[in-house]
C-alpha positions as CSV (number, residue, x, y, z in Angstrom):
1,M,-119.0,103.0,70.8
2,N,-118.5,99.6,72.4
3,V,-120.9,96.8,73.1
4,E,-121.6,98.0,76.7
5,Q,-122.5,101.6,75.4
6,F,-124.6,100.1,72.7
7,R,-126.5,97.9,75.2
8,D,-127.0,101.0,77.5
9,Y,-128.3,103.1,74.6
10,C,-130.7,100.5,73.4
11,L,-132.0,99.8,76.9
12,S,-132.5,103.6,77.5
13,K,-135.4,103.5,74.9
14,H,-138.9,103.1,76.0
15,F,-140.4,99.5,76.1
16,V,-137.1,97.8,75.1
17,T,-136.0,94.5,76.5
18,E,-132.9,92.4,75.8
19,D,-132.8,88.6,75.3
20,L,-130.5,85.8,74.1
21,P,-133.2,83.9,72.1
22,F,-130.9,82.2,69.6
23,N,-127.9,81.2,71.7
24,K,-125.7,82.4,74.5
25,T,-123.7,84.8,72.3
26,T,-126.4,86.7,70.2
27,L,-127.8,89.7,72.2
28,V,-131.1,90.8,70.8
29,F,-132.9,94.0,71.6
30,K,-136.7,94.1,71.1
31,V,-139.6,96.6,71.3
32,L,-142.6,94.7,72.6
33,G,-141.2,91.5,71.4
34,K,-140.1,92.7,67.9
35,M,-136.4,92.8,67.1
36,F,-134.7,96.1,66.2
37,A,-131.1,95.4,67.0
38,L,-128.8,92.4,67.6
39,T,-125.1,91.8,68.1
40,G,-122.8,88.8,68.5
41,L,-121.0,88.9,71.8
42,D,-118.3,86.5,70.6
43,A,-117.3,88.2,67.3
44,D,-113.7,89.4,66.7
45,D,-115.1,92.8,65.7
46,F,-118.1,94.8,67.0
47,R,-121.0,94.3,64.6
48,I,-124.6,95.3,64.9
49,N,-127.6,94.2,62.8
50,L,-130.1,97.0,62.5
51,K,-133.5,97.3,60.7
52,C,-133.4,99.9,57.9
53,D,-135.7,101.4,55.3
54,P,-134.9,99.5,52.1
55,E,-134.1,102.6,50.0
56,R,-131.9,104.1,52.7
57,A,-130.2,100.7,53.2
58,V,-128.9,100.7,49.7
59,I,-127.6,104.3,49.9
60,L,-125.9,103.6,53.2
61,R,-124.2,100.5,51.7
62,E,-122.9,102.5,48.8
63,E,-121.6,105.3,51.0
64,H,-120.0,103.2,53.8
65,P,-118.0,100.0,53.2
66,S,-118.6,99.0,56.8
67,I,-122.4,98.9,56.3
68,M,-123.5,95.8,54.4
69,P,-126.6,93.6,53.9
70,G,-127.8,92.1,57.1
71,Y,-125.9,88.9,58.0
72,H,-128.5,86.1,58.6
73,M,-131.3,88.6,58.1
74,N,-133.6,89.8,55.4
75,K,-131.1,91.7,53.4
76,Q,-133.7,94.2,52.0
77,H,-134.7,95.3,55.5
78,W,-131.6,94.8,57.6
79,N,-128.0,96.1,57.6
80,T,-124.9,94.7,59.4
81,V,-123.0,97.7,60.7
82,I,-119.3,97.1,61.5
83,V,-118.4,99.6,64.3
84,D,-114.8,100.3,63.3
85,G,-114.6,104.1,63.5
86,S,-115.1,104.6,59.8
87,F,-118.2,106.7,60.3
88,S,-119.3,109.0,63.1
89,Q,-120.9,107.9,66.4
90,K,-123.7,110.4,65.5
91,L,-124.5,108.3,62.4
92,L,-124.5,105.1,64.4
93,L,-126.9,106.5,67.0
94,E,-129.1,107.7,64.2
95,L,-129.1,104.2,62.7
96,I,-130.1,102.6,66.0
97,D,-132.9,105.2,66.4
98,H,-134.1,104.6,62.8
99,S,-134.3,100.9,63.5
100,Y,-136.1,101.4,66.8
101,E,-138.6,103.8,65.1
102,L,-139.3,101.5,62.2
103,V,-140.3,98.7,64.6
104,L,-142.4,101.1,66.6
105,K,-144.2,102.2,63.5
106,S,-144.9,98.6,62.5
107,L,-146.8,97.9,65.7
108,P,-150.6,98.1,65.5
109,K,-152.1,101.6,65.8
110,S,-154.0,100.6,69.0
111,V,-150.7,99.5,70.6
112,R,-148.9,102.6,69.5
113,K,-151.7,104.8,71.0
114,E,-151.5,102.9,74.3
115,L,-147.6,103.3,74.3
116,A,-147.9,107.0,73.7
117,K,-150.1,107.3,76.9
118,Q,-147.4,105.5,78.9
119,Q,-144.5,107.7,77.8
């Protein structure tokens, strides 16, 4: 997966927007204003920060050297994933989905009900 494919995948999800809120090179994807993924457009290698369940985050970091605590993020809830081919694209897509779902679940129940009607 490259940055364009990552962008397309994120934007294919319901209620997702993209933004450059920090600077011209940090691309952020949000669900109704809440971040679930970001990447640096100027990095030498392709890295993605993704939200993750804290227990799962620890397991992933132990199993994959290219998954580490989130750079410039809450290290308990975010991972930085280096997309270097050391794990499957299926796992990467699953991690993006997991991040997206965590953010959706964190929205107020009334908002989630309204979103469900719109899908």
